[in-house]
C-alpha positions in Angstrom: -30.7 -10.5 -33.6 -29.5 -8.6 -30.6 -26.5 -9.9 -28.8 -26.5 -9.9 -25.1 -24.0 -7.4 -23.6 -21.7 -9.0 -21.2 -20.1 -6.8 -18.6 -16.3 -6.6 -19.0 -14.3 -7.9 -16.1 -11.7 -5.6 -14.8 -8.6 -7.3 -13.4 -8.1 -6.4 -9.8 -5.0 -4.6 -8.8 -2.7 -6.2 -6.3 -1.8 -4.1 -3.2 1.8 -3.7 -4.4 2.9 -1.1 -6.9 4.5 -2.0 -10.2 6.9 1.0 -10.0 10.2 0.9 -8.2 10.3 3.1 -5.1 12.3 6.2 -5.8 15.0 7.4 -3.5 14.6 10.8 -2.0 16.7 13.4 -3.7 17.8 17.0 -3.1 15.6 19.2 -5.3 17.3 20.2 -8.6 16.3 23.8 -8.0 18.2 23.9 -4.7 21.3 22.3 -6.2 21.2 24.8 -9.1 20.7 27.8 -6.8 23.6 26.8 -4.5 25.9 26.0 -7.4 25.1 29.3 -9.2 25.7 31.2 -6.0 29.2 29.8 -5.6 30.2 29.5 -9.4 29.0 33.0 -10.3 29.0 32.1 -14.0 26.8 30.3 -16.5 26.9 26.5 -16.4 26.1 24.2 -19.3 23.4 21.6 -19.0 25.8 18.7 -19.2 28.0 20.2 -16.5 25.0 20.7 -14.3 24.0 17.1 -14.7 27.5 16.0 -13.5 27.1 18.4 -10.5 23.8 16.7 -9.7 25.3 13.3 -9.8 28.2 14.4 -7.6 25.7 15.9 -5.0 23.7 12.7 -5.0 26.7 10.5 -4.4 28.1 12.9 -1.8 24.8 12.8 0.2 24.6 9.0 -0.1 28.1 8.7 1.2 27.5 11.3 4.0 24.4 9.4 5.2 26.2 6.0 5.1 29.0 7.4 7.2 26.7 9.0 9.7 24.8 5.7 9.9 28.1 3.8 10.6 29.1 6.3 13.3 25.7 6.0 15.0 25.7 2.2 14.8 29.3 2.1 16.2 28.2 4.2 19.1 25.3 1.8 19.8 22.6 4.3 19.1 19.7 4.5 16.7 19.6 8.2 16.3 22.2 10.4 14.6 23.4 13.2 16.8 25.2 16.5 16.2 28.4 15.0 17.6 28.4 12.4 14.8 28.2 15.1 12.2 31.0 17.0 13.8 33.2 13.9 13.8 32.4 13.4 10.1 33.3 17.0 9.3 36.6 16.7 11.3 37.5 13.6 9.2 36.7 15.5 6.0 38.9 18.3 7.1 36.1 20.9 7.3 36.3 21.3 11.0 39.6 21.8 12.7 41.0 23.3 15.9 41.4 26.6 14.0 38.0 26.4 12.3 35.4 25.1 14.7 31.9 24.1 13.7 30.3 27.2 15.2 32.4 29.4 12.9 31.2 27.5 9.8 27.6 27.8 11.1 28.0 31.6 11.5 29.7 32.0 8.2 27.4 30.0 5.9 24.0 29.7 7.6 21.3 32.4 7.9 20.5 33.9 11.3 17.4 31.7 11.8 19.5 28.6 11.7 22.3 30.1 13.7 19.9 30.7 16.6 18.8 27.1 16.5 22.3 25.6 16.3 24.5 27.7 18.5 23.7 28.0 22.2 23.3 31.5 23.4 22.9 32.8 27.0 19.8 35.0 27.4 18.5 37.1 30.3 17.5 35.2 33.4 20.6 33.0 33.3 19.0 30.7 30.6 20.6 29.1 27.6 18.8 28.9 24.3 18.3 26.4 22.7 18.1 23.9 25.5 19.8 20.6 25.1 
């Protein structure tokens, strides 16, 4: 006797995902490239994992501090002045070492042009504020 084939019922998926949402992270390749540039020597895998954890914690703390500064100022957008205040508190920016000097020293020309105002012909300043 032939048995009647019954279609199998497939359970419907709910609209929500079962996975936890992942936090955005700085790409491992970028961290590795930057660290190798400054270390100039081979690094073990265990040491590099510690460097990754430190970078992750540093950027989390950095973003929390910038959020606090912005909230304290009564704004919803982080501005360059907030970052400069944070860098002053960390001791990276001082009266002897202004932010523009750090930008000129560590960033490529494309970014320098975007971040440092420069007077151009026609009495114009680029980039405009």
